[in-house]
C-alpha positions as a LaTeX table, in Angstrom:
\begin{tabular}{lrrr}
\hline
Residue & $x$ (\AA) & $y$ (\AA) & $z$ (\AA) \\
\hline
Met1 & $-56.94$ & $-15.13$ & 53.55 \\
Pro2 & $-55.08$ & $-13.67$ & 56.55 \\
Thr3 & $-52.73$ & $-15.90$ & 58.46 \\
Ile4 & $-53.67$ & $-16.99$ & 61.91 \\
Asp5 & $-51.19$ & $-16.20$ & 64.65 \\
Ile6 & $-51.07$ & $-19.34$ & 66.80 \\
Glu7 & $-49.47$ & $-17.62$ & 69.77 \\
Gln8 & $-52.02$ & $-14.80$ & 69.77 \\
Thr9 & $-54.86$ & $-17.32$ & 69.57 \\
Arg10 & $-53.38$ & $-19.33$ & 72.44 \\
Lys11 & $-53.11$ & $-16.17$ & 74.58 \\
Gln12 & $-56.73$ & $-15.28$ & 73.89 \\
Ala13 & $-57.88$ & $-18.80$ & 74.67 \\
Arg14 & $-55.82$ & $-18.83$ & 77.88 \\
Ala15 & $-57.37$ & $-15.51$ & 78.97 \\
Leu16 & $-60.85$ & $-16.94$ & 78.44 \\
Leu17 & $-60.00$ & $-20.09$ & 80.38 \\
Asp18 & $-58.36$ & $-18.11$ & 83.20 \\
Ser19 & $-61.54$ & $-16.07$ & 83.60 \\
Arg20 & $-63.63$ & $-19.24$ & 83.80 \\
Ile21 & $-61.22$ & $-20.84$ & 86.27 \\
Glu22 & $-61.35$ & $-17.71$ & 88.43 \\
Ser23 & $-65.15$ & $-17.79$ & 88.61 \\
Val24 & $-65.29$ & $-21.47$ & 89.54 \\
Thr25 & $-62.54$ & $-20.92$ & 92.13 \\
Thr26 & $-64.65$ & $-18.18$ & 93.71 \\
Leu27 & $-67.65$ & $-20.53$ & 93.70 \\
Val28 & $-65.65$ & $-23.29$ & 95.44 \\
Lys29 & $-64.37$ & $-20.84$ & 98.08 \\
Thr30 & $-67.90$ & $-19.60$ & 98.74 \\
Arg31 & $-69.29$ & $-23.13$ & 99.05 \\
Gln32 & $-66.48$ & $-24.07$ & 101.44 \\
Arg33 & $-67.24$ & $-21.01$ & 103.56 \\
Ile34 & $-70.89$ & $-22.11$ & 103.76 \\
Thr35 & $-69.79$ & $-25.59$ & 104.86 \\
Asp36 & $-67.45$ & $-24.13$ & 107.49 \\
Leu37 & $-70.19$ & $-21.84$ & 108.84 \\
Arg38 & $-72.64$ & $-24.76$ & 109.06 \\
Val39 & $-70.09$ & $-26.70$ & 111.12 \\
Gln40 & $-69.58$ & $-23.67$ & 113.37 \\
Leu41 & $-73.35$ & $-23.28$ & 113.77 \\
Ala42 & $-73.76$ & $-26.95$ & 114.69 \\
Asp43 & $-70.96$ & $-26.60$ & 117.27 \\
Ala44 & $-72.56$ & $-23.45$ & 118.71 \\
Glu45 & $-75.96$ & $-25.16$ & 118.94 \\
Arg46 & $-74.42$ & $-28.10$ & 120.82 \\
Glu47 & $-72.71$ & $-25.67$ & 123.22 \\
Asp48 & $-76.02$ & $-23.82$ & 123.66 \\
Lys49 & $-77.81$ & $-27.04$ & 124.54 \\
Arg50 & $-75.13$ & $-27.98$ & 127.09 \\
Ala51 & $-75.26$ & $-24.51$ & 128.64 \\
Tyr52 & $-79.06$ & $-24.67$ & 128.88 \\
Val53 & $-78.92$ & $-28.08$ & 130.58 \\
Arg54 & $-76.22$ & $-26.77$ & 132.92 \\
Ala55 & $-78.44$ & $-23.78$ & 133.83 \\
Thr56 & $-81.38$ & $-26.07$ & 134.61 \\
Lys57 & $-79.16$ & $-28.31$ & 136.74 \\
Asp58 & $-78.03$ & $-25.19$ & 138.60 \\
Gly59 & $-81.62$ & $-24.58$ & 139.61 \\
Trp60 & $-83.08$ & $-22.42$ & 136.84 \\
Ser61 & $-86.50$ & $-23.60$ & 135.74 \\
Pro62 & $-87.44$ & $-23.61$ & 132.04 \\
Glu63 & $-90.12$ & $-21.02$ & 132.90 \\
Glu64 & $-87.59$ & $-18.71$ & 134.56 \\
Leu65 & $-85.19$ & $-19.02$ & 131.64 \\
Lys66 & $-88.02$ & $-18.30$ & 129.22 \\
Lys67 & $-88.90$ & $-15.13$ & 131.16 \\
Leu68 & $-85.27$ & $-14.08$ & 130.70 \\
Gly69 & $-85.57$ & $-14.64$ & 126.95 \\
Leu70 & $-83.60$ & $-17.87$ & 127.10 \\
Glu71 & $-85.95$ & $-20.43$ & 125.64 \\
Ser72 & $-84.75$ & $-23.98$ & 125.21 \\
Gly73 & $-82.52$ & $-24.26$ & 122.15 \\
Ala74 & $-82.04$ & $-21.69$ & 119.39 \\
Ala75 & $-82.58$ & $-24.38$ & 116.77 \\
Ala76 & $-85.96$ & $-25.31$ & 118.21 \\
Arg77 & $-87.15$ & $-21.73$ & 117.78 \\
Arg78 & $-86.25$ & $-21.76$ & 114.07 \\
Arg79 & $-87.94$ & $-25.04$ & 113.15 \\
Lys80 & $-91.50$ & $-26.17$ & 113.46 \\
Pro81 & $-91.92$ & $-28.88$ & 116.08 \\
Ala82 & $-91.85$ & $-32.36$ & 114.66 \\
Thr83 & $-95.15$ & $-34.15$ & 114.60 \\
Thr84 & $-95.33$ & $-37.39$ & 116.53 \\
Pro85 & $-95.78$ & $-40.32$ & 114.16 \\
Pro86 & $-98.64$ & $-42.71$ & 114.88 \\
Ser87 & $-97.86$ & $-45.65$ & 117.11 \\
Thr88 & $-96.19$ & $-48.53$ & 115.28 \\
Glu89 & $-97.07$ & $-51.19$ & 117.84 \\
Gly90 & $-97.99$ & $-54.41$ & 116.15 \\
Ser91 & $-96.13$ & $-53.57$ & 112.96 \\
Pro92 & $-93.59$ & $-56.16$ & 111.74 \\
Ser93 & $-90.62$ & $-53.81$ & 112.25 \\
Ser94 & $-91.54$ & $-52.97$ & 115.87 \\
Ala95 & $-92.18$ & $-56.61$ & 116.79 \\
Ser96 & $-88.47$ & $-57.42$ & 116.54 \\
Gly97 & $-87.51$ & $-54.34$ & 118.56 \\
Ala98 & $-85.06$ & $-53.23$ & 115.88 \\
Ser99 & $-85.34$ & $-49.97$ & 114.05 \\
Ala100 & $-84.17$ & $-49.02$ & 110.59 \\
Thr101 & $-81.32$ & $-46.98$ & 112.10 \\
Glu102 & $-79.78$ & $-49.84$ & 114.03 \\
\hline
\end{tabular}
């Protein structure tokens, strides 16, 4: 039976682990980049909304802005409009005037 070289085995094991660590490090960096870009997008959408409101306060009508290709909110164009939930008048939660988010 051949002898096992402990140092050689350790080097091989370390090489395998290093490869695995490298791939998970790349994954973490990629996920962090996605998070950073989402934050940047949210910031840009807030700035866009403020700029749109500023334009309307400066006298531009929503119709005029739309004709210029500047519809209200980039995010609104990407998502389907939310449906209005049925009226909750008379329900126990609306009677107190408090909502679940308060």
